[in-house]
Residue frames as a rotation matrix with the C-alpha (Angstrom) as fourth column:
MET 1
0.909 -0.345 -0.235 -175.64
0.035 -0.498 0.866 85.00
-0.416 -0.796 -0.441 -46.52
SER 2
0.672 -0.740 -0.030 -172.33
-0.130 -0.078 -0.988 86.27
0.729 0.668 -0.149 -47.83
ALA 3
0.492 -0.629 -0.602 -169.07
0.842 0.520 0.145 85.21
0.222 -0.578 0.785 -46.25
ALA 4
0.948 -0.283 -0.143 -167.05
-0.184 -0.859 0.479 87.68
-0.259 -0.427 -0.866 -44.25
ILE 5
0.594 -0.775 0.213 -163.63
0.679 0.341 -0.650 88.15
0.432 0.531 0.729 -45.82
SER 6
0.799 -0.515 -0.311 -160.53
-0.136 -0.658 0.741 89.53
-0.586 -0.549 -0.595 -44.03
ARG 7
0.794 -0.607 0.042 -157.28
0.161 0.143 -0.976 90.24
0.587 0.782 0.211 -45.93
VAL 8
0.683 -0.722 -0.108 -153.76
0.107 -0.047 0.993 89.75
-0.722 -0.690 0.045 -44.63
ALA 9
0.855 -0.437 -0.277 -150.90
-0.452 -0.369 -0.812 91.20
0.253 0.820 -0.513 -46.64
LEU 10
0.644 -0.757 0.108 -147.54
0.599 0.587 0.545 89.48
-0.476 -0.286 0.832 -47.12
VAL 11
0.940 -0.333 0.071 -144.79
-0.223 -0.762 -0.607 92.01
0.256 0.555 -0.791 -47.78
GLY 12
0.543 -0.836 0.082 -141.06
0.040 0.124 0.991 91.93
-0.839 -0.535 0.101 -48.00
PRO 13
-0.089 -0.683 -0.725 -138.08
-0.821 -0.362 0.442 91.87
-0.564 0.635 -0.528 -50.38
MET 14
0.568 0.257 -0.782 -137.73
-0.758 0.534 -0.375 89.52
0.321 0.806 0.498 -53.31
GLY 15
-0.085 -0.714 -0.695 -136.43
-0.439 0.653 -0.617 86.06
0.894 0.253 -0.369 -52.81
LEU 16
-0.777 -0.215 0.592 -137.59
-0.629 0.202 -0.751 85.17
0.042 -0.955 -0.292 -49.28
GLY 17
-0.953 0.260 -0.156 -140.40
0.234 0.958 0.166 82.87
0.192 0.122 -0.974 -50.24
MET 18
-0.625 0.779 -0.052 -143.61
-0.545 -0.483 -0.686 84.86
-0.559 -0.400 0.726 -49.99
ALA 19
-0.072 0.611 -0.789 -145.07
-0.947 0.206 0.247 82.93
0.313 0.764 0.563 -52.98
THR 20
-0.552 -0.227 -0.803 -144.04
-0.054 0.970 -0.237 79.69
0.832 -0.087 -0.548 -51.40
LEU 21
-0.967 0.256 0.006 -145.62
-0.035 -0.112 -0.993 80.81
-0.254 -0.960 0.117 -48.08
LEU 22
-0.326 0.894 -0.306 -148.84
-0.886 -0.402 -0.230 81.59
-0.329 0.196 0.924 -49.90
GLN 23
-0.060 0.279 -0.958 -148.90
-0.707 0.666 0.239 78.30
0.705 0.692 0.157 -51.78
THR 24
-0.851 -0.328 -0.410 -148.08
0.082 0.688 -0.721 76.39
0.519 -0.647 -0.559 -48.57
LEU 25
-0.862 0.507 0.017 -151.03
-0.161 -0.241 -0.957 77.96
-0.481 -0.827 0.290 -46.70
CYS 26
-0.072 0.898 -0.435 -153.64
-0.732 -0.344 -0.588 78.12
-0.677 0.276 0.682 -49.41
GLY 27
0.024 0.128 0.991 -152.88
0.295 0.947 -0.130 75.28
-0.955 0.296 -0.015 -51.74
SER 28
0.082 0.047 0.996 -153.75
0.993 -0.084 -0.078 77.20
0.080 0.995 -0.054 -54.87
VAL 29
-0.390 -0.314 -0.865 -152.80
0.362 -0.917 0.170 80.68
-0.847 -0.247 0.471 -55.82
ARG 30
0.546 0.640 0.541 -154.54
0.797 -0.196 -0.572 83.08
-0.260 0.743 -0.617 -58.12
SER 31
0.997 -0.025 -0.075 -153.16
-0.050 -0.936 -0.348 85.92
-0.061 0.350 -0.935 -60.24
THR 32
0.255 -0.954 0.155 -149.71
0.237 0.218 0.947 84.46
-0.937 -0.205 0.282 -60.85
VAL 33
0.950 -0.146 0.277 -147.98
0.239 -0.235 -0.942 86.28
0.203 0.961 -0.188 -63.64
ASP 34
0.399 -0.878 -0.263 -144.15
0.533 -0.011 0.846 86.09
-0.746 -0.478 0.464 -63.63
ALA 35
0.976 -0.206 0.078 -141.87
-0.068 -0.617 -0.784 88.55
0.209 0.760 -0.616 -65.25
PRO 36
0.178 -0.972 -0.154 -138.03
0.558 0.228 -0.798 88.71
0.810 0.056 0.583 -65.56
THR 37
0.782 -0.030 -0.623 -136.51
0.580 -0.329 0.745 89.73
-0.228 -0.944 -0.240 -62.21
PRO 38
0.744 -0.473 0.472 -134.46
0.043 -0.671 -0.740 92.85
0.667 0.571 -0.479 -62.78
GLY 39
0.252 -0.743 0.620 -131.00
-0.738 -0.562 -0.374 93.19
0.627 -0.363 -0.689 -61.30
ARG 40
0.904 0.101 0.416 -130.64
-0.366 0.685 0.630 89.72
-0.221 -0.721 0.656 -59.90
GLY 41
0.104 -0.939 -0.327 -127.35
-0.989 -0.064 -0.132 88.99
0.103 0.337 -0.936 -61.80
GLY 42
-0.137 -0.150 -0.979 -128.13
-0.374 0.923 -0.089 85.31
0.917 0.354 -0.183 -61.91
GLN 43
-0.987 -0.142 0.076 -128.89
-0.115 0.285 -0.952 85.12
0.114 -0.948 -0.297 -58.19
GLY 44
-0.548 0.814 0.193 -132.21
-0.246 0.063 -0.967 83.69
-0.799 -0.577 0.166 -57.08
ARG 45
0.126 0.746 0.654 -135.21
0.554 0.494 -0.670 83.28
-0.823 0.447 -0.351 -59.32
ALA 46
-0.860 -0.379 0.341 -135.03
0.488 -0.416 0.767 84.40
-0.149 0.827 0.543 -62.88
LEU 47
-0.369 0.803 0.468 -138.75
0.185 -0.430 0.884 85.27
0.911 0.413 0.010 -62.70
SER 48
-0.931 0.178 -0.319 -140.73
0.294 -0.156 -0.943 87.03
-0.218 -0.972 0.093 -59.99
PRO 49
-0.017 0.997 0.072 -144.43
0.973 0.032 -0.228 87.79
-0.229 0.066 -0.971 -59.56
SER 50
-0.881 -0.290 0.374 -145.39
0.403 -0.874 0.272 90.97
0.248 0.390 0.887 -61.31
ARG 51
-0.167 0.862 0.479 -148.74
-0.493 -0.494 0.716 91.38
0.854 -0.117 0.507 -59.62
PRO 52
-0.296 0.107 0.949 -150.22
-0.941 0.137 -0.309 90.41
-0.163 -0.985 0.060 -56.26
GLN 53
-0.625 0.141 -0.768 -150.86
-0.129 0.952 0.279 86.76
0.770 0.273 -0.576 -55.64
PHE 54
-0.172 0.696 0.697 -154.04
-0.966 -0.258 0.019 85.77
0.193 -0.670 0.717 -53.80
GLY 55
-0.678 0.092 -0.729 -155.09
0.127 0.992 0.006 82.75
0.724 -0.089 -0.684 -51.82
GLU 56
0.001 0.688 0.726 -157.84
-0.853 -0.378 0.359 82.06
0.522 -0.619 0.587 -49.40
ILE 57
-0.920 -0.181 -0.346 -158.45
0.051 0.823 -0.566 79.95
0.387 -0.539 -0.748 -46.35
ASP 58
0.102 0.995 0.018 -161.89
-0.117 -0.006 0.993 78.92
0.988 -0.104 0.116 -45.19
LEU 59
-0.791 -0.434 0.431 -162.03
-0.423 -0.120 -0.898 79.62
0.441 -0.893 -0.089 -41.42
GLY 60
-0.632 0.660 -0.407 -165.47
0.689 0.718 0.095 78.16
0.355 -0.220 -0.909 -41.04
GLY 61
-0.197 0.610 -0.768 -168.56
0.772 -0.385 -0.505 79.89
-0.604 -0.692 -0.395 -39.74
GLY 62
0.732 0.499 0.464 -168.86
0.679 -0.486 -0.550 81.94
-0.049 0.718 -0.695 -42.91
HIS 63
0.713 -0.586 -0.385 -165.47
-0.395 -0.789 0.471 83.57
-0.579 -0.184 -0.794 -42.47
ARG 64
0.750 -0.550 0.368 -162.67
0.646 0.490 -0.585 83.50
0.142 0.677 0.723 -45.08
LEU 65
0.411 -0.716 -0.564 -159.15
0.012 -0.614 0.789 84.84
-0.912 -0.331 -0.244 -44.88
GLN 66
0.943 -0.186 0.276 -157.68
0.276 -0.023 -0.961 86.16
0.185 0.982 0.029 -47.98
LEU 67
0.361 -0.887 -0.288 -153.93
0.381 -0.141 0.914 86.27
-0.851 -0.439 0.287 -48.19
CYS 68
0.987 0.021 0.157 -152.18
0.149 -0.469 -0.871 88.57
0.055 0.883 -0.466 -50.62
ALA 69
0.200 -0.978 -0.050 -148.46
0.739 0.117 0.663 88.28
-0.643 -0.170 0.747 -51.40
CYS 70
0.883 0.105 -0.458 -147.14
-0.132 -0.880 -0.456 91.60
-0.451 0.463 -0.763 -52.77
PRO 71
0.722 -0.664 0.196 -144.50
0.444 0.227 -0.867 91.72
0.530 0.713 0.459 -55.35
GLY 72
0.543 -0.566 -0.621 -141.11
0.671 -0.152 0.725 92.46
-0.505 -0.810 0.297 -53.63
THR 73
-0.249 -0.625 0.740 -139.78
0.946 -0.322 0.046 94.61
0.209 0.711 0.671 -56.49
GLN 74
-0.578 -0.031 -0.815 -139.49
0.459 -0.838 -0.294 98.31
-0.675 -0.544 0.499 -55.75
ARG 75
-0.966 0.229 -0.120 -141.07
-0.232 -0.561 0.795 99.32
0.115 0.795 0.595 -59.10
LEU 76
-0.299 0.916 -0.266 -144.32
0.249 0.344 0.905 97.70
0.921 0.204 -0.332 -57.90
ASP 77
-0.930 -0.127 -0.345 -144.47
0.360 -0.116 -0.926 99.38
0.077 -0.985 0.153 -54.50
PHE 78
-0.691 0.722 0.036 -147.74
-0.708 -0.686 0.167 101.08
0.145 0.090 0.985 -55.48
VAL 79
-0.064 0.633 -0.772 -149.26
-0.276 0.732 0.623 97.63
0.959 0.253 0.128 -55.54
ARG 80
-0.536 -0.280 -0.797 -148.09
0.654 0.459 -0.601 96.98
0.534 -0.843 -0.063 -51.98
ARG 81
-0.977 0.212 -0.023 -149.60
-0.153 -0.773 -0.616 100.21
-0.148 -0.598 0.787 -50.76
TRP 82
-0.320 0.918 -0.233 -152.93
-0.775 -0.112 0.622 99.33
0.545 0.380 0.748 -52.36
VAL 83
-0.024 0.290 -0.957 -153.01
0.230 0.933 0.277 95.86
0.973 -0.213 -0.089 -50.78
LEU 84
-0.785 -0.376 -0.491 -152.06
0.543 -0.037 -0.839 97.33
0.298 -0.926 0.233 -47.38
SER 85
-0.830 0.511 0.222 -154.84
-0.545 -0.829 -0.127 99.87
0.119 -0.226 0.967 -47.50
ALA 86
0.139 0.953 -0.271 -157.34
-0.797 0.270 0.540 97.01
0.587 0.141 0.797 -47.61
SER 87
-0.136 -0.327 -0.935 -155.68
0.182 0.920 -0.348 94.67
0.974 -0.218 -0.065 -45.08
VAL 88
0.834 0.447 0.322 -156.44
-0.282 -0.155 0.947 93.97
0.473 -0.881 -0.003 -41.40
GLY 89
0.752 -0.609 0.253 -153.10
-0.031 0.350 0.936 92.31
-0.659 -0.712 0.244 -40.85
VAL 90
0.689 -0.596 -0.413 -149.61
-0.641 -0.235 -0.731 92.26
0.338 0.768 -0.544 -42.27
PHE 91
0.763 -0.617 0.190 -146.93
0.441 0.713 0.546 89.62
-0.472 -0.333 0.816 -42.32
ILE 92
0.699 -0.645 -0.310 -143.56
-0.715 -0.620 -0.323 91.33
0.016 0.447 -0.894 -42.95
VAL 93
0.906 -0.386 0.173 -141.18
0.388 0.921 0.026 88.66
-0.170 0.044 0.985 -44.26
VAL 94
0.645 -0.762 0.050 -137.48
-0.738 -0.639 -0.214 89.35
0.195 0.101 -0.975 -43.71
ASP 95
0.452 -0.661 -0.599 -134.18
0.494 0.745 -0.449 87.71
0.743 -0.094 0.663 -43.21
VAL 96
1.000 0.005 0.008 -133.26
-0.005 -0.552 0.834 88.87
0.008 -0.834 -0.552 -39.66
ASN 97
0.387 -0.922 0.036 -129.66
0.713 0.324 0.622 88.02
-0.584 -0.215 0.783 -40.46
ALA 98
0.160 -0.309 0.938 -129.42
0.900 -0.344 -0.267 90.63
0.405 0.887 0.223 -43.22
PRO 99
-0.722 -0.539 -0.433 -127.79
0.681 -0.663 -0.310 93.89
-0.120 -0.519 0.846 -42.27
GLU 100
-0.912 0.361 0.195 -130.64
-0.252 -0.868 0.428 95.91
0.324 0.341 0.882 -43.85
ALA 101
-0.521 0.745 -0.416 -133.43
0.613 0.666 0.425 93.88
0.594 -0.034 -0.804 -42.31
VAL 102
-0.363 0.367 -0.856 -134.21
0.806 -0.337 -0.487 96.24
-0.467 -0.867 -0.174 -39.41
ASP 103
-0.747 0.062 -0.662 -134.42
-0.233 -0.957 0.173 99.36
-0.623 0.284 0.729 -41.63
LEU 104
-0.840 0.473 -0.267 -136.57
-0.156 0.261 0.953 97.44
0.520 0.841 -0.146 -44.16
ALA 105
-0.390 0.738 -0.551 -138.96
0.838 0.532 0.119 96.14
0.381 -0.415 -0.826 -41.51
ARG 106
-0.499 0.208 -0.842 -139.27
0.504 -0.721 -0.476 99.65
-0.706 -0.661 0.255 -39.97
ALA 107
-0.873 0.161 -0.461 -140.06
-0.434 -0.688 0.582 101.15
-0.224 0.708 0.670 -43.40
LEU 108
-0.682 0.648 -0.339 -142.69
0.143 0.573 0.807 98.41
0.718 0.502 -0.483 -44.03
LEU 109
-0.379 0.544 -0.749 -144.21
0.921 0.143 -0.362 98.86
-0.090 -0.827 -0.555 -40.60
ALA 110
-0.646 0.130 -0.752 -144.47
0.034 -0.979 -0.199 102.67
-0.763 -0.154 0.628 -41.26
GLU 111
-0.863 0.342 -0.373 -145.94
-0.462 -0.235 0.855 102.10
0.205 0.910 0.361 -44.64
ALA 112
-0.554 0.690 -0.465 -148.50
0.614 0.716 0.332 99.57
0.562 -0.102 -0.821 -43.15
ALA 113
-0.394 0.359 -0.846 -149.45
0.754 -0.401 -0.521 102.09
-0.526 -0.843 -0.113 -40.48
ALA 114
-0.761 0.077 -0.644 -149.79
-0.309 -0.916 0.255 104.91
-0.571 0.393 0.721 -43.11
GLN 115
-0.806 0.456 -0.377 -151.95
-0.335 0.174 0.926 102.84
0.488 0.873 0.012 -45.55
SER 116
-0.274 0.701 -0.658 -154.04
0.382 0.707 0.595 100.92
0.883 -0.089 -0.461 -43.08
GLY 117
-0.041 0.270 0.962 -153.92
-0.639 -0.747 0.183 102.68
0.768 -0.607 0.203 -39.74
SER 118
0.254 0.278 0.926 -155.06
-0.950 0.252 0.185 99.76
-0.182 -0.927 0.328 -37.67
ALA 119
0.653 -0.083 -0.753 -153.45
-0.326 0.866 -0.379 96.73
0.683 0.493 0.539 -39.30
ILE 120
0.730 -0.440 0.524 -151.66
-0.428 0.303 0.851 94.38
-0.533 -0.845 0.033 -36.92
ALA 121
0.497 -0.639 -0.586 -148.19
-0.683 0.128 -0.719 93.44
0.535 0.758 -0.373 -38.06
LEU 122
0.770 -0.439 0.463 -146.01
-0.033 0.698 0.716 90.38
-0.637 -0.566 0.523 -37.35
VAL 123
0.224 -0.746 -0.627 -142.53
-0.975 -0.165 -0.151 89.95
0.009 0.645 -0.764 -38.63
LEU 124
0.936 0.043 0.349 -141.66
-0.046 0.999 0.001 86.54
-0.349 -0.017 0.937 -40.01
SER 125
-0.030 -0.987 -0.155 -138.04
-0.805 -0.068 0.589 85.45
-0.592 0.143 -0.793 -40.29
ALA 126
0.867 0.458 -0.194 -138.03
-0.474 0.641 -0.604 83.31
-0.152 0.616 0.773 -43.43
CYS 127
0.268 -0.846 -0.460 -134.39
-0.277 0.389 -0.878 82.34
0.923 0.363 -0.130 -43.12
PRO 128
0.524 -0.076 -0.849 -132.79
0.674 0.646 0.358 80.33
0.521 -0.760 0.389 -40.33
ALA 129
0.002 -0.459 0.888 -131.73
-0.371 -0.825 -0.426 82.51
0.928 -0.329 -0.172 -37.44
THR 130
-0.668 -0.209 -0.714 -130.65
0.575 0.464 -0.674 81.87
0.472 -0.861 -0.189 -33.84
ALA 131
0.415 0.825 -0.384 -132.96
0.871 -0.237 0.431 82.97
0.264 -0.514 -0.816 -31.04
ALA 132
-0.037 -0.499 -0.866 -130.41
0.674 -0.653 0.347 85.59
-0.738 -0.570 0.361 -30.05
ALA 133
-0.929 -0.267 0.256 -130.40
0.362 -0.515 0.777 87.01
-0.075 0.814 0.576 -33.61
ARG 134
-0.180 0.938 0.297 -134.24
0.670 -0.104 0.735 87.24
0.720 0.331 -0.610 -33.59
GLU 135
0.501 0.321 -0.804 -134.21
0.844 -0.386 0.372 88.87
-0.191 -0.865 -0.464 -30.12
ALA 136
-0.509 -0.701 -0.500 -131.54
0.512 -0.713 0.478 91.43
-0.691 -0.013 0.722 -31.24
PHE 137
-0.822 0.281 0.494 -133.52
0.389 -0.355 0.850 92.16
0.415 0.892 0.182 -34.38
GLY 138
0.142 0.969 -0.201 -136.75
0.822 -0.002 0.569 92.52
0.551 -0.246 -0.798 -32.32
ARG 139
0.173 -0.191 -0.966 -135.00
0.818 -0.519 0.249 94.95
-0.549 -0.833 0.067 -29.89
ALA 140
-0.833 -0.545 -0.094 -133.55
0.361 -0.665 0.654 97.04
-0.419 0.511 0.751 -32.72
LEU 141
-0.590 0.658 0.468 -136.89
0.549 -0.098 0.830 97.15
0.592 0.747 -0.304 -34.37
ALA 142
0.411 0.750 -0.519 -138.75
0.889 -0.203 0.411 98.15
0.203 -0.630 -0.750 -31.19
ASP 143
-0.218 -0.587 -0.780 -136.11
0.691 -0.657 0.301 100.88
-0.690 -0.473 0.549 -30.52
GLY 144
-0.984 -0.177 0.017 -136.93
0.129 -0.646 0.752 102.44
-0.122 0.742 0.659 -33.91
CYS 145
-0.449 0.890 0.076 -140.65
0.359 0.101 0.928 102.08
0.819 0.444 -0.365 -33.52
GLY 146
-0.109 0.371 0.922 -141.14
-0.621 -0.750 0.228 104.07
0.776 -0.547 0.312 -30.36
GLY 147
-0.763 -0.335 0.553 -140.57
-0.645 0.438 -0.625 101.04
-0.033 -0.834 -0.551 -28.07
GLY 148
0.336 0.938 0.087 -143.62
-0.916 0.347 -0.201 99.21
-0.219 -0.012 0.976 -29.27
VAL 149
-0.386 -0.444 0.809 -143.41
-0.357 0.880 0.313 95.41
-0.851 -0.168 -0.498 -29.41
VAL 150
0.324 0.430 -0.843 -143.57
-0.946 0.166 -0.280 93.71
0.019 0.888 0.460 -32.79
PRO 151
0.532 -0.127 0.837 -143.51
-0.240 0.925 0.293 89.86
-0.812 -0.357 0.462 -32.58
VAL 152
-0.037 -0.602 -0.798 -140.76
-0.994 0.106 -0.034 88.21
0.105 0.791 -0.602 -34.65
LEU 153
0.558 0.285 0.780 -141.45
-0.429 0.903 -0.023 84.57
-0.710 -0.322 0.626 -35.45
GLN 154
-0.607 -0.789 -0.096 -139.21
-0.598 0.373 0.710 82.09
-0.524 0.488 -0.698 -37.13
VAL 155
0.515 0.782 0.352 -141.00
-0.336 0.562 -0.756 80.24
-0.789 0.271 0.552 -40.03
ASP 156
-0.780 -0.554 0.291 -140.04
0.098 0.351 0.931 78.08
-0.618 0.755 -0.220 -42.92
PRO 157
-0.413 0.659 -0.629 -142.22
-0.826 -0.562 -0.047 79.22
-0.384 0.500 0.776 -45.88
ALA 158
-0.385 0.286 -0.878 -142.77
-0.540 0.701 0.465 75.52
0.749 0.653 -0.115 -46.88
ASN 159
-0.911 0.062 -0.408 -143.87
0.343 0.666 -0.662 74.40
0.231 -0.743 -0.628 -43.32
ARG 160
-0.194 0.941 0.276 -147.68
0.111 -0.259 0.960 74.63
0.975 0.217 -0.054 -43.15
LEU 161
0.370 0.354 -0.859 -147.81
0.836 0.277 0.474 73.99
0.405 -0.893 -0.193 -39.37
GLN 162
-0.495 -0.629 -0.600 -145.45
0.813 -0.578 -0.065 76.85
-0.306 -0.520 0.797 -38.60
LEU 163
-0.907 0.169 0.386 -147.35
0.091 -0.815 0.572 79.19
0.411 0.554 0.724 -40.91
LEU 164
0.102 0.986 -0.135 -150.67
0.350 0.092 0.932 78.25
0.931 -0.142 -0.336 -39.31
GLU 165
0.101 -0.170 -0.980 -149.15
0.995 0.012 0.100 78.98
-0.005 -0.985 0.170 -35.91
ALA 166
-0.882 -0.449 -0.140 -148.08
0.438 -0.893 0.104 82.42
-0.172 0.030 0.985 -37.09
LEU 167
-0.548 0.772 0.321 -151.62
-0.004 -0.386 0.922 82.99
0.836 0.505 0.215 -38.47
SER 168
0.306 0.695 -0.650 -153.08
0.732 0.264 0.628 82.01
0.608 -0.668 -0.428 -35.07
VAL 169
-0.404 -0.506 -0.762 -150.87
0.846 -0.523 -0.101 84.57
-0.348 -0.686 0.639 -33.35
LEU 170
-0.981 0.032 0.190 -152.04
0.078 -0.834 0.546 87.18
0.176 0.550 0.816 -35.79
ALA 171
-0.164 0.983 -0.086 -155.67
0.278 0.130 0.952 86.16
0.946 0.132 -0.295 -35.27
CYS 172
0.093 0.171 -0.981 -155.26
0.985 0.126 0.116 86.50
0.144 -0.977 -0.156 -31.48
LEU 173
-0.743 -0.459 -0.487 -153.76
0.532 -0.846 -0.014 89.96
-0.406 -0.270 0.873 -31.79
LEU 174
-0.790 0.529 0.309 -156.61
0.000 -0.504 0.864 90.99
0.613 0.683 0.398 -34.18
ALA 175
0.098 0.870 -0.483 -159.18
0.587 0.341 0.734 89.68
0.804 -0.355 -0.477 -31.69
LEU 176
-0.139 -0.245 -0.960 -157.54
0.948 -0.313 -0.057 91.59
-0.287 -0.918 0.275 -28.83
GLN 177
-0.978 -0.210 -0.001 -157.59
0.198 -0.922 0.333 94.75
-0.071 0.325 0.943 -30.99
GLN 178
-0.436 0.888 0.145 -161.26
0.104 -0.111 0.988 94.32
0.894 0.446 -0.044 -31.68
GLU 179
0.342 0.550 -0.762 -161.91
0.812 0.235 0.534 93.97
0.473 -0.801 -0.366 -27.99
ARG 180
0.660 -0.158 0.734 -159.95
-0.166 -0.984 -0.063 97.24
0.733 -0.080 -0.676 -27.53
VAL 181
0.871 -0.455 -0.188 -157.36
0.364 0.339 0.867 95.49
-0.331 -0.824 0.461 -25.38
LEU 182
-0.241 -0.932 0.271 -154.66
0.905 -0.115 0.410 96.57
-0.351 0.344 0.871 -27.82
PRO 183
-0.082 0.184 -0.979 -154.40
-0.094 -0.980 -0.177 100.30
-0.992 0.078 0.098 -28.87
LEU 184
0.678 0.455 0.577 -155.56
0.553 0.201 -0.808 101.16
-0.484 0.868 -0.115 -32.35
């Protein structure tokens, strides 16, 4: 009997800890190839992933969850589109404090909808933010997305418990979608 595999994409800009998030959840990561980070001007990491990074979690009962962190560089956005096309869920990783975060999250939500159609998205704030900042971000995001609610969760990419809680929220939303409680 083969195991059922579901894929969740991790997308967002460079430097917010998607690789750390993946390593924290999965322990080991496959397909890591780093390349010089263009245009960083000495800020952040000198090297960034130049291809998707994959990790898996055994959910038991013959089910596995594959997580795929997409490179955050714009020159590799075709990779992100490919990963999104094969994903049932999406974690959009942003800094809700950044002025461009709402526009970026809207664009990534639209891209996920265009590539996957039925993927469920959650926004993860990978940088410390107040509850008021997350709420304001969520309202601004919903206003630009036709009033739909997109959960915004605060996580530390190195905190496994917080990440597992975010995964459980995503799993609940996916289960509701499969039961047709949520619109497709």
